[in-house]
N, CA and C atoms as an extended XYZ file, in Angstrom:
633
Properties=species:S:1:pos:R:3:atomname:S:1:resname:S:1:resid:I:1 pbc="F F F"
N        43.468       20.204       -8.519 N   MET     1
C        42.190       20.226       -7.809 CA  MET     1
C        41.095       20.752       -8.735 C   MET     1
N        39.964       20.074       -8.812 N   GLU     2
C        38.879       20.493       -9.669 CA  GLU     2
C        38.128       21.669       -9.062 C   GLU     2
N        37.442       22.433       -9.938 N   LEU     3
C        36.705       23.608       -9.493 CA  LEU     3
C        35.655       23.254       -8.455 C   LEU     3
N        34.964       22.124       -8.629 N   LYS     4
C        33.908       21.745       -7.694 CA  LYS     4
C        34.455       21.509       -6.297 C   LYS     4
N        35.760       21.130       -6.205 N   ASP     5
C        36.373       20.945       -4.900 CA  ASP     5
C        36.819       22.267       -4.308 C   ASP     5
N        37.240       23.212       -5.163 N   MET     6
C        37.720       24.498       -4.686 CA  MET     6
C        36.618       25.321       -4.037 C   MET     6
N        35.378       25.171       -4.513 N   VAL     7
C        34.294       26.007       -4.018 CA  VAL     7
C        33.839       25.625       -2.624 C   VAL     7
N        34.316       24.512       -2.076 N   VAL     8
C        33.887       24.106       -0.740 CA  VAL     8
C        35.014       24.207        0.273 C   VAL     8
N        36.069       24.945       -0.047 N   LEU     9
C        37.218       25.010        0.843 CA  LEU     9
C        37.061       26.029        1.956 C   LEU     9
N        35.977       26.795        1.949 N   VAL    10
C        35.760       27.800        2.984 CA  VAL    10
C        34.417       27.548        3.653 C   VAL    10
N        34.416       27.458        4.986 N   SER    11
C        33.177       27.267        5.730 CA  SER    11
C        32.410       28.576        5.832 C   SER    11
N        31.104       28.469        5.931 N   ARG    12
C        30.304       29.652        6.237 CA  ARG    12
C        30.640       30.116        7.646 C   ARG    12
N        30.599       31.424        7.854 N   SER    13
C        30.871       31.961        9.188 CA  SER    13
C        29.812       32.990        9.546 C   SER    13
N        29.672       33.251       10.855 N   GLY    14
C        28.665       34.202       11.301 CA  GLY    14
C        27.302       33.557       11.448 C   GLY    14
N        26.431       34.205       12.217 N   ARG    15
C        25.104       33.634       12.468 CA  ARG    15
C        23.980       34.625       12.177 C   ARG    15
N        24.244       35.582       11.286 N   HIS    16
C        23.212       36.575       10.997 CA  HIS    16
C        22.041       35.980       10.226 C   HIS    16
N        22.234       34.809        9.590 N   LEU    17
C        21.150       34.137        8.877 CA  LEU    17
C        20.633       32.914        9.630 C   LEU    17
N        21.101       32.709       10.839 N   GLN    18
C        20.739       31.532       11.624 CA  GLN    18
C        19.233       31.457       11.871 C   GLN    18
N        18.666       30.282       11.672 N   ARG    19
C        17.244       30.057       11.943 CA  ARG    19
C        17.032       29.721       13.417 C   ARG    19
N        15.898       30.193       13.948 N   TYR    20
C        15.478       29.864       15.307 CA  TYR    20
C        14.005       29.461       15.281 C   TYR    20
N        13.636       28.586       16.192 N   ASN    21
C        12.247       28.176       16.340 CA  ASN    21
C        11.888       28.229       17.818 C   ASN    21
N        11.090       29.200       18.183 N   LYS    22
C        10.690       29.392       19.580 CA  LYS    22
C        11.909       29.495       20.500 C   LYS    22
N        12.905       30.231       20.036 N   GLY    23
C        14.101       30.459       20.831 CA  GLY    23
C        15.160       29.383       20.720 C   GLY    23
N        14.841       28.295       20.056 N   ARG    24
C        15.815       27.215       19.902 CA  ARG    24
C        16.585       27.389       18.593 C   ARG    24
N        17.904       27.309       18.672 N   ARG    25
C        18.728       27.395       17.475 CA  ARG    25
C        18.536       26.142       16.632 C   ARG    25
N        18.265       26.329       15.343 N   GLN    26
C        18.040       25.208       14.439 CA  GLN    26
C        19.372       24.684       13.906 C   GLN    26
N        19.660       23.423       14.173 N   VAL    27
C        20.869       22.796       13.643 CA  VAL    27
C        20.469       21.566       12.842 C   VAL    27
N        21.292       21.231       11.877 N   VAL    28
C        20.991       20.122       10.980 CA  VAL    28
C        22.286       19.396       10.648 C   VAL    28
N        22.184       18.090       10.467 N   GLY    29
C        23.388       17.323       10.167 CA  GLY    29
C        23.069       16.007        9.498 C   GLY    29
N        24.106       15.234        9.259 N   CYS    30
C        23.969       13.959        8.556 CA  CYS    30
C        24.707       12.842        9.271 C   CYS    30
N        24.225       11.645        9.061 N   LEU    31
C        24.947       10.430        9.422 CA  LEU    31
C        25.442        9.824        8.115 C   LEU    31
N        26.675       10.120        7.717 N   PRO    32
C        27.195        9.569        6.464 CA  PRO    32
C        27.396        8.059        6.602 C   PRO    32
N        26.998        7.308        5.582 N   TYR    33
C        27.178        5.860        5.639 CA  TYR    33
C        27.550        5.311        4.269 C   TYR    33
N        28.119        4.121        4.282 N   ARG    34
C        28.439        3.404        3.056 CA  ARG    34
C        28.314        1.913        3.340 C   ARG    34
N        28.053        1.137        2.298 N   TYR    35
C        28.037       -0.313        2.443 CA  TYR    35
C        29.450       -0.858        2.290 C   TYR    35
N        29.721       -1.959        2.929 N   LYS    36
C        31.059       -2.541        2.891 CA  LYS    36
C        31.367       -3.091        1.496 C   LYS    36
N        32.664       -3.338        1.261 N   ASP    37
C        33.113       -3.769       -0.061 CA  ASP    37
C        32.398       -5.027       -0.537 C   ASP    37
N        32.178       -5.969        0.383 N   PHE    38
C        31.524       -7.216       -0.004 CA  PHE    38
C        30.424       -7.511        0.994 C   PHE    38
N        29.230       -7.720        0.494 N   ILE    39
C        28.086       -7.994        1.355 CA  ILE    39
C        27.488       -9.341        0.982 C   ILE    39
N        27.440      -10.242        1.933 N   GLU    40
C        26.788      -11.522        1.689 CA  GLU    40
C        25.295      -11.289        1.513 C   GLU    40
N        24.699      -12.004        0.579 N   LEU    41
C        23.286      -11.794        0.296 CA  LEU    41
C        22.409      -12.147        1.489 C   LEU    41
N        22.922      -12.965        2.383 N   SER    42
C        22.144      -13.343        3.561 CA  SER    42
C        22.346      -12.375        4.717 C   SER    42
N        23.257      -11.414        4.547 N   LEU    43
C        23.596      -10.509        5.640 CA  LEU    43
C        22.561       -9.395        5.730 C   LEU    43
N        21.823       -9.349        6.825 N   VAL    44
C        20.768       -8.349        6.951 CA  VAL    44
C        20.931       -7.531        8.225 C   VAL    44
N        22.109       -7.588        8.854 N   ASP    45
C        22.273       -6.870       10.104 CA  ASP    45
C        23.182       -5.660        9.927 C   ASP    45
N        23.529       -5.031       11.037 N   GLU    46
C        24.283       -3.786       11.010 CA  GLU    46
C        25.721       -3.951       10.540 C   GLU    46
N        26.200       -5.181       10.394 N   ASP    47
C        27.555       -5.390        9.892 CA  ASP    47
C        27.677       -5.097        8.400 C   ASP    47
N        26.560       -4.844        7.728 N   ALA    48
C        26.594       -4.619        6.285 CA  ALA    48
C        27.117       -3.241        5.905 C   ALA    48
N        27.172       -2.302        6.847 N   PHE    49
C        27.563       -0.940        6.484 CA  PHE    49
C        28.421       -0.289        7.560 C   PHE    49
N        29.028        0.837        7.193 N   GLU    50
C        29.857        1.625        8.097 CA  GLU    50
C        29.348        3.057        8.132 C   GLU    50
N        29.653        3.770        9.198 N   VAL    51
C        29.291        5.177        9.314 CA  VAL    51
C        30.558        6.004        9.509 C   VAL    51
N        30.466        7.284        9.151 N   LEU    52
C        31.612        8.185        9.240 CA  LEU    52
C        31.415        9.165       10.390 C   LEU    52
N        32.359        9.187       11.320 N   LEU    53
C        32.333       10.131       12.434 CA  LEU    53
C        33.526       11.071       12.337 C   LEU    53
N        33.408       12.228       12.990 N   ILE    54
C        34.470       13.228       12.965 CA  ILE    54
C        34.842       13.624       14.386 C   ILE    54
N        36.035       14.181       14.535 N   SER    55
C        36.473       14.672       15.842 CA  SER    55
C        35.855       16.040       16.107 C   SER    55
N        35.605       16.394       17.369 N   PRO    56
C        35.067       17.718       17.696 CA  PRO    56
C        36.122       18.792       17.514 C   PRO    56
N        35.671       20.054       17.410 N   GLN    57
C        36.615       21.165       17.289 CA  GLN    57
C        37.484       21.271       18.531 C   GLN    57
N        36.852       21.132       19.683 N   ARG    58
C        37.603       21.131       20.940 CA  ARG    58
C        38.043       19.703       21.218 C   ARG    58
N        39.326       19.476       21.160 N   LYS    59
C        39.835       18.125       21.326 CA  LYS    59
C        39.444       17.557       22.687 C   LYS    59
N        38.940       16.361       22.672 N   GLY    60
C        38.527       15.710       23.909 CA  GLY    60
C        38.106       14.294       23.608 C   GLY    60
N        37.347       13.728       24.505 N   LYS    61
C        36.916       12.352       24.327 CA  LYS    61
C        35.726       12.287       23.379 C   LYS    61
N        35.683       11.210       22.625 N   GLY    62
C        34.519       10.943       21.807 CA  GLY    62
C        34.558       11.598       20.438 C   GLY    62
N        33.673       11.086       19.574 N   LEU    63
C        33.504       11.591       18.223 CA  LEU    63
C        32.049       11.982       18.033 C   LEU    63
N        31.742       12.547       16.880 N   LEU    64
C        30.362       12.938       16.600 CA  LEU    64
C        30.105       12.907       15.106 C   LEU    64
N        28.833       13.114       14.742 N   PHE    65
C        28.458       13.217       13.344 CA  PHE    65
C        28.436       14.691       12.943 C   PHE    65
N        28.698       14.998       11.668 N   PRO    66
C        28.719       16.399       11.242 CA  PRO    66
C        27.358       17.065       11.376 C   PRO    66
N        27.367       18.282       11.895 N   LYS    67
C        26.136       19.071       12.017 CA  LYS    67
C        26.507       20.523       12.281 C   LYS    67
N        25.542       21.408       12.005 N   GLY    68
C        25.772       22.829       12.228 CA  GLY    68
C        24.502       23.616       11.990 C   GLY    68
N        24.623       24.935       11.991 N   GLY    69
C        23.459       25.798       11.904 CA  GLY    69
C        22.749       25.755       10.560 C   GLY    69
N        21.416       25.778       10.624 N   TRP    70
C        20.572       25.863        9.425 CA  TRP    70
C        20.267       27.332        9.196 C   TRP    70
N        20.569       27.849        8.006 N   GLU    71
C        20.447       29.269        7.737 CA  GLU    71
C        19.250       29.584        6.850 C   GLU    71
N        18.843       30.853        6.855 N   GLU    72
C        17.603       31.289        6.217 CA  GLU    72
C        17.605       31.124        4.700 C   GLU    72
N        18.772       31.171        4.073 N   ASP    73
C        18.837       31.169        2.609 CA  ASP    73
C        19.048       29.781        2.015 C   ASP    73
N        18.748       28.716        2.755 N   GLU    74
C        18.955       27.362        2.245 CA  GLU    74
C        17.864       26.436        2.752 C   GLU    74
N        17.613       25.380        1.984 N   THR    75
C        16.673       24.363        2.435 CA  THR    75
C        17.343       23.517        3.511 C   THR    75
N        16.548       22.756        4.230 N   ILE    76
C        17.108       21.932        5.293 CA  ILE    76
C        18.030       20.853        4.722 C   ILE    76
N        17.682       20.313        3.542 N   GLU    77
C        18.540       19.300        2.922 CA  GLU    77
C        19.860       19.906        2.442 C   GLU    77
N        19.790       21.114        1.875 N   ASP    78
C        21.018       21.784        1.435 CA  ASP    78
C        21.927       22.087        2.618 C   ASP    78
N        21.326       22.488        3.732 N   ALA    79
C        22.117       22.773        4.933 CA  ALA    79
C        22.798       21.508        5.444 C   ALA    79
N        22.077       20.394        5.422 N   ALA    80
C        22.653       19.124        5.877 CA  ALA    80
C        23.840       18.720        5.012 C   ALA    80
N        23.685       18.849        3.700 N   GLN    81
C        24.784       18.516        2.790 CA  GLN    81
C        25.964       19.466        2.991 C   GLN    81
N        25.689       20.764        3.120 N   ARG    82
C        26.761       21.749        3.292 CA  ARG    82
C        27.570       21.472        4.547 C   ARG    82
N        26.896       21.251        5.660 N   GLU    83
C        27.607       21.003        6.913 CA  GLU    83
C        28.461       19.738        6.826 C   GLU    83
N        27.959       18.738        6.118 N   THR    84
C        28.699       17.486        5.994 CA  THR    84
C        29.939       17.666        5.130 C   THR    84
N        29.829       18.459        4.078 N   ILE    85
C        30.998       18.763        3.254 CA  ILE    85
C        32.012       19.563        4.057 C   ILE    85
N        31.551       20.590        4.763 N   GLU    86
C        32.462       21.461        5.513 CA  GLU    86
C        33.217       20.709        6.603 C   GLU    86
N        32.511       19.856        7.337 N   GLU    87
C        33.115       19.218        8.503 CA  GLU    87
C        33.739       17.860        8.217 C   GLU    87
N        33.144       17.097        7.292 N   ALA    88
C        33.609       15.727        7.049 CA  ALA    88
C        34.205       15.506        5.668 C   ALA    88
N        33.981       16.441        4.749 N   GLY    89
C        34.572       16.308        3.427 CA  GLY    89
C        34.020       15.181        2.588 C   GLY    89
N        32.711       14.921        2.706 N   VAL    90
C        32.079       13.906        1.861 CA  VAL    90
C        30.814       14.471        1.231 C   VAL    90
N        30.513       13.976        0.038 N   ARG    91
C        29.275       14.311       -0.662 CA  ARG    91
C        28.452       13.041       -0.825 C   ARG    91
N        27.154       13.242       -1.095 N   GLY    92
C        26.328       12.079       -1.328 CA  GLY    92
C        24.868       12.431       -1.459 C   GLY    92
N        24.029       11.432       -1.289 N   GLU    93
C        22.580       11.585       -1.414 CA  GLU    93
C        21.963       11.736       -0.028 C   GLU    93
N        21.351       12.903        0.215 N   VAL    94
C        20.651       13.136        1.476 CA  VAL    94
C        19.302       12.439        1.403 C   VAL    94
N        19.055       11.522        2.318 N   GLU    95
C        17.825       10.739        2.305 CA  GLU    95
C        16.830       11.275        3.341 C   GLU    95
N        15.706       10.591        3.496 N   CYS    96
C        14.620       11.076        4.350 CA  CYS    96
C        15.056       11.250        5.802 C   CYS    96
N        14.575       12.315        6.416 N   LYS    97
C        15.005       12.699        7.762 CA  LYS    97
C        14.790       11.582        8.777 C   LYS    97
N        15.767       11.437        9.667 N   LEU    98
C        15.698       10.421       10.721 CA  LEU    98
C        14.839       10.868       11.888 C   LEU    98
N        14.814       12.160       12.160 N   GLY    99
C        14.037       12.661       13.287 CA  GLY    99
C        14.516       14.027       13.742 C   GLY    99
N        13.877       14.526       14.791 N   THR   100
C        14.213       15.819       15.396 CA  THR   100
C        14.459       15.610       16.880 C   THR   100
N        15.516       16.224       17.390 N   TRP   101
C        15.899       16.074       18.794 CA  TRP   101
C        16.091       17.439       19.446 C   TRP   101
N        15.762       17.531       20.729 N   TYR   102
C        15.934       18.771       21.488 CA  TYR   102
C        17.022       18.570       22.530 C   TYR   102
N        17.935       19.515       22.611 N   PHE   103
C        19.039       19.397       23.566 CA  PHE   103
C        19.575       20.781       23.898 C   PHE   103
N        20.437       20.849       24.906 N   GLU   104
C        21.072       22.098       25.322 CA  GLU   104
C        22.582       21.913       25.354 C   GLU   104
N        23.315       23.030       25.350 N   ASN   105
C        24.760       22.919       25.513 CA  ASN   105
C        25.082       22.606       26.970 C   ASN   105
N        26.358       22.332       27.249 N   LYS   106
C        26.735       21.911       28.597 CA  LYS   106
C        26.458       22.984       29.639 C   LYS   106
N        26.585       24.233       29.241 N   ALA   107
C        26.339       25.331       30.177 CA  ALA   107
C        24.857       25.524       30.460 C   ALA   107
N        24.004       24.962       29.597 N   GLY   108
C        22.572       25.085       29.789 CA  GLY   108
C        21.996       26.425       29.401 C   GLY   108
N        22.780       27.237       28.667 N   ASP   109
C        22.296       28.572       28.321 CA  ASP   109
C        21.879       28.715       26.858 C   ASP   109
N        21.981       27.630       26.084 N   THR   110
C        21.558       27.657       24.686 CA  THR   110
C        20.772       26.394       24.377 C   THR   110
N        19.572       26.571       23.828 N   ALA   111
C        18.717       25.443       23.468 CA  ALA   111
C        18.775       25.212       21.961 C   ALA   111
N        18.733       23.950       21.574 N   TYR   112
C        18.852       23.580       20.168 CA  TYR   112
C        17.706       22.663       19.752 C   TYR   112
N        17.392       22.722       18.469 N   GLU   113
C        16.495       21.768       17.825 CA  GLU   113
C        17.282       21.151       16.681 C   GLU   113
N        17.605       19.870       16.799 N   GLY   114
C        18.478       19.221       15.830 CA  GLY   114
C        17.740       18.284       14.897 C   GLY   114
N        17.986       18.434       13.610 N   HIS   115
C        17.380       17.596       12.574 CA  HIS   115
C        18.487       16.787       11.907 C   HIS   115
N        18.344       15.471       11.870 N   MET   116
C        19.400       14.614       11.329 CA  MET   116
C        18.900       13.781       10.149 C   MET   116
N        19.773       13.645        9.151 N   PHE   117
C        19.473       12.921        7.920 CA  PHE   117
C        20.517       11.833        7.667 C   PHE   117
N        20.135       10.745        6.990 N   PRO   118
C        21.151        9.826        6.476 CA  PRO   118
C        21.773       10.454        5.229 C   PRO   118
N        23.049       10.197        5.006 N   LEU   119
C        23.693       10.622        3.765 CA  LEU   119
C        24.456        9.437        3.188 C   LEU   119
N        23.978        8.930        2.055 N   PHE   120
C        24.654        7.833        1.368 CA  PHE   120
C        25.840        8.426        0.621 C   PHE   120
N        27.054        8.094        1.054 N   VAL   121
C        28.263        8.743        0.546 CA  VAL   121
C        28.625        8.221       -0.840 C   VAL   121
N        28.819        9.153       -1.766 N   THR   122
C        29.239        8.810       -3.123 CA  THR   122
C        30.611        9.374       -3.466 C   THR   122
N        31.118       10.304       -2.647 N   GLU   123
C        32.409       10.927       -2.950 CA  GLU   123
C        33.090       11.393       -1.671 C   GLU   123
N        34.366       11.095       -1.547 N   GLU   124
C        35.185       11.598       -0.448 CA  GLU   124
C        36.178       12.614       -1.002 C   GLU   124
N        36.156       13.823       -0.471 N   LEU   125
C        37.027       14.893       -0.945 CA  LEU   125
C        38.406       14.799       -0.303 C   LEU   125
N        39.421       15.169       -1.062 N   ASP   126
C        40.776       15.236       -0.518 CA  ASP   126
C        40.980       16.513        0.294 C   ASP   126
N        40.242       17.549       -0.058 N   TYR   127
C        40.344       18.838        0.633 CA  TYR   127
C        38.947       19.299        1.023 C   TYR   127
N        38.811       19.826        2.232 N   TRP   128
C        37.540       20.376        2.683 CA  TRP   128
C        37.829       21.429        3.750 C   TRP   128
N        36.854       22.304        4.042 N   PRO   129
C        37.119       23.476        4.880 CA  PRO   129
C        37.732       23.180        6.240 C   PRO   129
N        37.306       22.119        6.911 N   GLU   130
C        37.767       21.875        8.277 CA  GLU   130
C        38.741       20.696        8.373 C   GLU   130
N        39.423       20.422        7.279 N   LYS   131
C        40.376       19.312        7.257 CA  LYS   131
C        41.471       19.474        8.304 C   LYS   131
N        41.915       20.713        8.534 N   GLU   132
C        43.033       20.952        9.443 CA  GLU   132
C        42.641       20.855       10.917 C   GLU   132
N        41.347       20.904       11.212 N   ILE   133
C        40.927       20.896       12.617 CA  ILE   133
C        40.105       19.670       12.998 C   ILE   133
N        39.767       18.837       12.029 N   ARG   134
C        38.980       17.632       12.329 CA  ARG   134
C        39.588       16.409       11.649 C   ARG   134
N        39.390       15.268       12.277 N   GLU   135
C        39.736       13.989       11.670 CA  GLU   135
C        38.445       13.234       11.385 C   GLU   135
N        38.418       12.508       10.291 N   ARG   136
C        37.234       11.702        9.956 CA  ARG   136
C        37.612       10.226        9.983 C   ARG   136
N        36.684        9.398       10.458 N   THR   137
C        36.980        7.978       10.631 CA  THR   137
C        35.767        7.132       10.270 C   THR   137
N        35.958        6.182        9.365 N   TRP   138
C        34.920        5.193        9.082 CA  TRP   138
C        34.998        4.094       10.129 C   TRP   138
N        33.847        3.638       10.603 N   MET   139
C        33.829        2.560       11.587 CA  MET   139
C        32.510        1.809       11.520 C   MET   139
N        32.506        0.605       12.105 N   ASN   140
C        31.268       -0.157       12.139 CA  ASN   140
C        30.335        0.405       13.207 C   ASN   140
N        29.119       -0.068       13.203 N   VAL   141
C        28.100        0.487       14.092 CA  VAL   141
C        28.441        0.264       15.558 C   VAL   141
N        28.966       -0.901       15.892 N   ARG   142
C        29.293       -1.180       17.290 CA  ARG   142
C        30.333       -0.194       17.816 C   ARG   142
N        31.347        0.088       17.007 N   GLU   143
C        32.374        1.039       17.417 CA  GLU   143
C        31.800        2.451       17.489 C   GLU   143
N        30.902        2.784       16.564 N   ALA   144
C        30.285        4.112       16.568 CA  ALA   144
C        29.483        4.344       17.845 C   ALA   144
N        28.809        3.313       18.323 N   ARG   145
C        28.054        3.450       19.572 CA  ARG   145
C        28.982        3.798       20.736 C   ARG   145
N        30.181        3.231       20.724 N   LYS   146
C        31.137        3.493       21.798 CA  LYS   146
C        31.760        4.883       21.668 C   LYS   146
N        32.050        5.291       20.442 N   GLN   147
C        32.814        6.507       20.208 CA  GLN   147
C        31.969        7.781       20.190 C   GLN   147
N        30.721        7.681       19.775 N   CYS   148
C        29.874        8.876       19.659 CA  CYS   148
C        29.624        9.479       21.036 C   CYS   148
N        29.868       10.775       21.196 N   GLN   149
C        29.809       11.397       22.512 CA  GLN   149
C        28.439       11.965       22.865 C   GLN   149
N        27.559       12.136       21.896 N   ASN   150
C        26.265       12.761       22.152 CA  ASN   150
C        25.145       11.726       22.189 C   ASN   150
N        24.377       11.733       23.265 N   GLY   151
C        23.287       10.783       23.405 CA  GLY   151
C        22.249       10.901       22.313 C   GLY   151
N        21.912       12.136       21.928 N   TRP   152
C        20.876       12.309       20.900 CA  TRP   152
C        21.364       11.835       19.535 C   TRP   152
N        22.664       11.943       19.279 N   MET   153
C        23.205       11.420       18.025 CA  MET   153
C        23.207        9.894       18.023 C   MET   153
N        23.402        9.294       19.194 N   LYS   154
C        23.320        7.838       19.290 CA  LYS   154
C        21.904        7.367       18.974 C   LYS   154
N        20.911        8.127       19.419 N   GLU   155
C        19.529        7.780       19.090 CA  GLU   155
C        19.311        7.852       17.581 C   GLU   155
N        19.857        8.889       16.941 N   ALA   156
C        19.742        9.008       15.486 CA  ALA   156
C        20.409        7.821       14.793 C   ALA   156
N        21.530        7.372       15.335 N   LEU   157
C        22.223        6.210       14.774 CA  LEU   157
C        21.343        4.971       14.829 C   LEU   157
N        20.629        4.782       15.938 N   GLU   158
C        19.769        3.604       16.059 CA  GLU   158
C        18.624        3.655       15.055 C   GLU   158
N        18.107        4.853       14.771 N   VAL   159
C        17.064        4.974       13.749 CA  VAL   159
C        17.631        4.586       12.386 C   VAL   159
N        18.847        5.056       12.096 N   LEU   160
C        19.482        4.706       10.825 CA  LEU   160
C        19.685        3.199       10.711 C   LEU   160
N        20.175        2.569       11.774 N   VAL   161
C        20.403        1.121       11.757 CA  VAL   161
C        19.096        0.382       11.487 C   VAL   161
N        18.030        0.777       12.171 N   SER   162
C        16.730        0.121       11.974 CA  SER   162
C        16.249        0.272       10.537 C   SER   162
N        16.429        1.464        9.995 N   ARG   163
C        15.966        1.718        8.630 CA  ARG   163
C        16.763        0.908        7.609 C   ARG   163
N        18.081        0.939        7.714 N   LEU   164
C        18.906        0.265        6.708 CA  LEU   164
C        18.776       -1.249        6.776 C   LEU   164
N        18.745       -1.811        7.979 N   THR   165
C        18.613       -3.266        8.083 CA  THR   165
C        17.245       -3.719        7.606 C   THR   165
N        16.222       -2.894        7.814 N   SER   166
C        14.892       -3.221        7.320 CA  SER   166
C        14.870       -3.209        5.801 C   SER   166
N        15.539       -2.223        5.194 N   GLN   167
C        15.590       -2.140        3.734 CA  GLN   167
C        16.285       -3.347        3.133 C   GLN   167
N        17.417       -3.732        3.716 N   ILE   168
C        18.175       -4.855        3.172 CA  ILE   168
C        17.378       -6.147        3.288 C   ILE   168
N        16.734       -6.354        4.445 N   SER   169
C        16.026       -7.609        4.676 CA  SER   169
C        14.787       -7.740        3.807 C   SER   169
N        14.223       -6.613        3.341 N   LYS   170
C        13.017       -6.659        2.525 CA  LYS   170
C        13.319       -6.946        1.052 C   LYS   170
N        14.588       -6.858        0.657 N   GLN   171
C        14.939       -7.067       -0.741 CA  GLN   171
C        15.072       -8.560       -1.051 C   GLN   171
N        14.606       -8.947       -2.216 N   THR   172
C        14.855      -10.302       -2.696 CA  THR   172
C        16.260      -10.356       -3.273 C   THR   172
N        16.754      -11.557       -3.520 N   LYS   173
C        18.097      -11.696       -4.087 CA  LYS   173
C        18.185      -10.964       -5.426 C   LYS   173
N        17.148      -11.080       -6.261 N   GLY   174
C        17.170      -10.406       -7.557 CA  GLY   174
C        17.211       -8.900       -7.414 C   GLY   174
N        16.420       -8.355       -6.499 N   GLU   175
C        16.411       -6.915       -6.276 CA  GLU   175
C        17.766       -6.434       -5.799 C   GLU   175
N        18.410       -7.244       -4.956 N   LEU   176
C        19.700       -6.847       -4.418 CA  LEU   176
C        20.740       -6.756       -5.526 C   LEU   176
N        20.712       -7.732       -6.454 N   PHE   177
C        21.656       -7.677       -7.564 CA  PHE   177
C        21.400       -6.451       -8.432 C   PHE   177
N        20.138       -6.080       -8.623 N   GLN   178
C        19.825       -4.911       -9.429 CA  GLN   178
C        20.314       -3.629       -8.771 C   GLN   178
N        20.440       -3.646       -7.446 N   GLY   179
C        20.861       -2.455       -6.725 CA  GLY   179
C        22.351       -2.313       -6.569 C   GLY   179
N        23.121       -3.249       -7.138 N   ILE   180
C        24.573       -3.206       -6.986 CA  ILE   180
C        25.207       -2.514       -8.185 C   ILE   180
N        26.154       -1.631       -7.912 N   GLU   181
C        26.932       -1.026       -8.988 CA  GLU   181
C        28.398       -1.004       -8.579 C   GLU   181
N        29.277       -0.964       -9.546 N   ARG   182
C        30.712       -0.875       -9.268 CA  ARG   182
C        31.173        0.525       -9.626 C   ARG   182
N        31.793        1.204       -8.680 N   THR   183
C        32.246        2.567       -8.896 CA  THR   183
C        33.511        2.574       -9.730 C   THR   183
N        33.947        3.796      -10.129 N   SER   184
C        35.146        3.937      -10.946 CA  SER   184
C        36.386        3.433      -10.220 C   SER   184
N        36.359        3.445       -8.885 N   SER   185
C        37.505        2.977       -8.113 CA  SER   185
C        37.510        1.464       -7.953 C   SER   185
N        36.454        0.816       -8.451 N   GLY   186
C        36.370       -0.628       -8.334 CA  GLY   186
C        35.624       -1.076       -7.095 C   GLY   186
N        35.175       -0.134       -6.279 N   ARG   187
C        34.472       -0.469       -5.046 CA  ARG   187
C        33.036       -0.873       -5.367 C   ARG   187
N        32.598       -1.976       -4.826 N   THR   188
C        31.235       -2.430       -5.027 CA  THR   188
C        30.350       -1.873       -3.933 C   THR   188
N        29.262       -1.231       -4.320 N   THR   189
C        28.352       -0.666       -3.334 CA  THR   189
C        26.925       -1.039       -3.681 C   THR   189
N        26.067       -0.967       -2.690 N   ILE   190
C        24.643       -1.167       -2.919 CA  ILE   190
C        23.982        0.197       -2.912 C   ILE   190
N        23.203        0.473       -3.918 N   LEU   191
C        22.582        1.781       -4.031 CA  LEU   191
C        21.555        1.981       -2.922 C   LEU   191
N        21.361        3.229       -2.466 N   PRO   192
C        20.398        3.495       -1.400 CA  PRO   192
C        18.974        3.254       -1.879 C   PRO   192
N        18.133        2.908       -0.934 N   TRP   193
C        16.749        2.590       -1.267 CA  TRP   193
C        15.773        3.614       -0.709 C   TRP   193
N        16.256        4.841       -0.497 N   GLY   194
C        15.377        5.936       -0.121 CA  GLY   194
C        14.586        5.683        1.131 C   GLY   194
N        13.271        5.925        1.057 N   CYS   195
C        12.429        5.884        2.254 CA  CYS   195
C        11.419        4.755        2.206 C   CYS   195
N        11.694        3.736        1.433 N   ARG   196
C        10.687        2.683        1.282 CA  ARG   196
C        10.456        1.913        2.567 C   ARG   196
N        11.394        2.001        3.495 N   ALA   197
C        11.233        1.290        4.766 CA  ALA   197
C        11.257        2.276        5.920 C   ALA   197
N        10.671        3.452        5.693 N   GLN   198
C        10.728        4.495        6.708 CA  GLN   198
C         9.994        4.063        7.973 C   GLN   198
N        10.587        4.385        9.123 N   ILE   199
C         9.976        4.084       10.406 CA  ILE   199
C         9.827        5.367       11.187 C   ILE   199
N         9.059        5.332       12.242 N   LEU   200
C         8.875        6.517       13.064 CA  LEU   200
C        10.137        6.817       13.846 C   LEU   200
N        10.454        8.116       14.053 N   PRO   201
C        11.632        8.477       14.850 CA  PRO   201
C        11.402        8.138       16.307 C   PRO   201
N        12.477        8.085       17.119 N   PRO   202
C        12.327        7.794       18.542 CA  PRO   202
C        11.677        8.957       19.256 C   PRO   202
N        11.198        8.760       20.481 N   PRO   203
C        10.622        9.865       21.243 CA  PRO   203
C        11.635       10.986       21.393 C   PRO   203
N        11.163       12.232       21.340 N   LEU   204
C        12.046       13.371       21.505 CA  LEU   204
C        12.632       13.366       22.904 C   LEU   204
N        13.940       13.650       22.990 N   SER   205
C        14.601       13.621       24.286 CA  SER   205
C        15.289       14.935       24.543 C   SER   205
N        15.422       15.302       25.808 N   ASN   206
C        16.148       16.487       26.208 CA  ASN   206
C        17.464       16.052       26.829 C   ASN   206
N        18.573       16.437       26.235 N   SER   207
C        19.879       16.109       26.772 CA  SER   207
C        20.681       17.377       26.939 C   SER   207
N        21.664       17.325       27.802 N   THR   208
C        22.510       18.486       28.041 CA  THR   208
C        23.921       18.125       27.642 C   THR   208
N        24.212       18.333       26.373 N   GLU   209
C        25.503       17.940       25.848 CA  GLU   209
C        26.069       19.032       24.970 C   GLU   209
N        27.331       18.844       24.609 N   GLU   210
C        28.011       19.790       23.726 CA  GLU   210
C        27.313       19.813       22.386 C   GLU   210
N        27.032       20.991       21.860 N   ALA   211
C        26.352       21.092       20.572 CA  ALA   211
C        27.335       20.889       19.436 C   ALA   211
């Protein structure tokens, strides 16, 4: 195991550095995604990519995207990457924020402000802090809509779909070829295109779901 993998084997614990905004706990997370092995140049819809979901700590129905508390000693992007490594065991490029959502836990006694980012996955770790308590699963967008248990995360997924399909459709054939690289494993991927096709986030919604 390499040193860079060893340093992420322990999750942060405690909430003494937890950020709050007007009484709402600040949480941040990512929607990890990757492009499929082979993409037809004419393909501009959601079938071009997959997203990574994880099982909740409390075993039950549905899956979710990695997220957790944003702490005082880190930037919002660093927090998003950290939570994704801890819970899903993937690294990558954190791209422009998808939006901010307001929600409460099921008991209704804790309010949250959630910030979600796309994460273009470049590395999957064999070991990560929550490997023993979570399962991670790559799936297409249609399956993700069915499996994701949180309404506000589903909204974030739709923003990601709109952004990525817009980016792909705006590229010419030549640009698309320039954006393709082959990884060391032989997997062909299309490089992320950042925020060139950024759209407005959906209206803020209040939901009462498991955080």
